[in-house]
C-alpha positions in Angstrom: 6.9 -2.6 4.2 8.3 -2.8 0.8 7.0 -0.3 -1.7 7.2 -2.9 -4.4 5.2 -5.8 -3.0 6.3 -9.3 -3.4 3.9 -12.1 -4.1 3.8 -13.2 -0.5 2.7 -10.2 1.6 1.4 -10.3 5.1 -2.0 -8.6 5.7 -0.4 -5.8 7.8 2.3 -5.3 5.1 -0.3 -4.1 2.6 -0.7 -0.7 4.2 1.5 2.3 3.1 1.6 5.5 5.0 3.0 8.6 3.2 3.8 11.9 4.9 4.6 14.9 2.8 5.5 18.6 2.9 5.2 20.6 -0.3 5.8 24.1 -1.5 5.2 25.6 -4.9 3.9 28.2 -7.2 0.2 29.0 -7.4 -1.5 30.4 -10.5 -5.1 31.7 -10.2 -7.5 34.2 -11.6 -5.9 37.6 -11.1 -3.5 36.2 -8.5 -0.2 34.3 -8.5 2.4 33.5 -5.8 4.1 30.9 -3.6 2.3 28.6 -1.2 2.8 25.5 0.9 1.1 22.5 2.4 1.3 19.2 4.3 -0.5 15.9 4.0 -0.7 12.3 5.1 -1.8 9.5 2.7 -3.0 6.1 4.0 -2.9 3.6 1.1 -3.9 0.0 0.8 -2.2 -2.4 -1.6 -5.0 -4.6 -3.2 -2.3 -6.8 -4.7 -3.5 -5.8 -8.1 -0.9 -5.3 -10.8 -1.2 -3.0 -13.8 1.7 -2.6 -16.2 4.0 -4.3 -13.8 3.4 -2.3 -10.6 1.3 -2.5 -7.5 -1.9 -0.4 -7.3 -2.8 1.4 -4.1 -6.1 3.0 -3.1 -6.5 5.2 -0.1 -7.3 8.6 1.4 -5.3 11.8 1.9 -5.9 14.4 4.5 -3.9 17.7 4.6 -3.6 21.4 4.6 -3.0 23.7 1.6 -2.2 27.4 1.7 -1.8 28.2 -2.0 -0.7 31.8 -1.3 0.8 31.3 2.1 4.2 32.9 1.4 2.7 36.1 -0.1 2.3 39.3 1.7 -0.8 41.4 1.0 -0.3 44.2 -1.6 -1.0 47.7 -0.5 -3.6 48.2 -3.2 -5.4 44.9 -2.4 -8.3 44.7 0.1 -7.8 40.9 0.2 -5.1 39.1 2.1 -4.6 36.0 -0.1 -2.1 34.5 2.4 -5.1 33.6 4.5 -6.7 31.6 1.7 -6.2 28.2 3.4 -7.9 24.8 2.8 -8.3 21.6 4.7 -8.1 18.8 2.1 -9.6 15.3 2.1 -9.3 13.2 -1.0 -9.6 9.7 -2.4 -6.4 8.7 -4.1 -5.3 6.0 -6.5 -1.5 5.5 -6.8 0.7 3.1 -8.6 4.4 2.2 -8.1 6.7 1.0 -10.8 10.0 -0.7 -9.9 13.0 -0.1 -12.1 16.5 -1.4 -11.0 17.1 0.1 -7.5 14.6 2.9 -7.9 10.8 3.2 -8.0 8.6 5.6 -9.7 5.0 6.5 -8.7 2.1 8.2 -10.3 -1.1 9.1 -8.6 -4.4 11.0 -8.9 -7.1 11.9 -6.5 -10.5 13.6 -6.3 -10.3 16.1 -3.5 -12.7 18.1 -1.3 -11.2 21.5 -0.2 -12.8 23.0 2.8 -12.0 26.7 3.3 -10.8 27.6 6.7 -11.3 31.4 6.5 -14.2 33.6 5.3 -12.1 34.4 2.2 -12.8 31.0 0.6 -15.5 28.4 1.0 -15.7 24.8 -0.2 -14.5 23.5 -3.5 -13.7 20.3 -5.3 -10.5 19.6 -7.0 -8.0 17.2 -8.5 -4.6 16.2 -7.2 -2.0 14.6 -9.5 1.5 13.5 -8.7 4.5 11.8 -10.3 7.6 11.0 -8.3 10.6 8.9 -7.5 11.7 6.8 -4.5 14.7 4.5 -3.8 14.1 0.8 -3.1 15.9 -0.4 0.0 15.5 -4.1 0.7 14.5 -4.7 4.3 13.9 -1.0 5.2 10.6 0.1 6.5 11.0 3.9 6.1 12.1 5.3 2.7 12.2 8.9 1.4 10.5 10.1 -1.8 10.2 13.2 -3.9 7.2 14.1 -6.2 6.0 16.8 -8.5 2.5 17.5 -7.2 -0.3 19.5 -8.9 -3.4 20.7 -7.0 -6.3 21.9 -9.2 -8.8 23.6 -7.0 -12.0 24.5 -8.8 -12.8 27.6 -6.6 -13.8 31.1 -7.7 -10.1 31.9 -8.5 -9.4 28.7 -10.4 -6.4 27.8 -8.3 -3.6 25.7 -9.8 -0.8 25.0 -7.3 2.3 23.2 -8.8 4.7 22.1 -6.1 7.6 19.9 -5.2 6.8 17.4 -2.4 9.2 15.7 -0.1 8.2 12.9 2.2 8.6 9.6 3.9 7.0 6.2 3.2 6.2 4.0 6.2 
């Protein structure tokens, strides 16, 4: 499937699957450190154009560990590396073609479900801005994005990360 849709798309060419791995820095109330995550987005092209690019609507499901790379401090009773979330979100994404490159922006409303006792459920916001190459006739293309997860939990988590992935 082409990331920049043509006027004549087949019904099964209107789906876009995006896998991603991301890692970045987390800033929260009284805590900061490095974390990681992984997600899959399933997006549908409604053949709607806004400012020259196709608009996609879909869902994202993934895993986020905002403090996953951090070891517990000796003076802390809490192991923040075990503060993990399963994430489900509704996302809206738009791609903009420019020469042989494409740029995308997206946002989503997310539900973060805590996996351990340390954290419970929270809502949040996911934003991203990224780049991908446009290859004519290729069904799999790489991409890179700057991703921001705002988790409105008791610590006010804000994870800023670099995301690498593949579009199918």
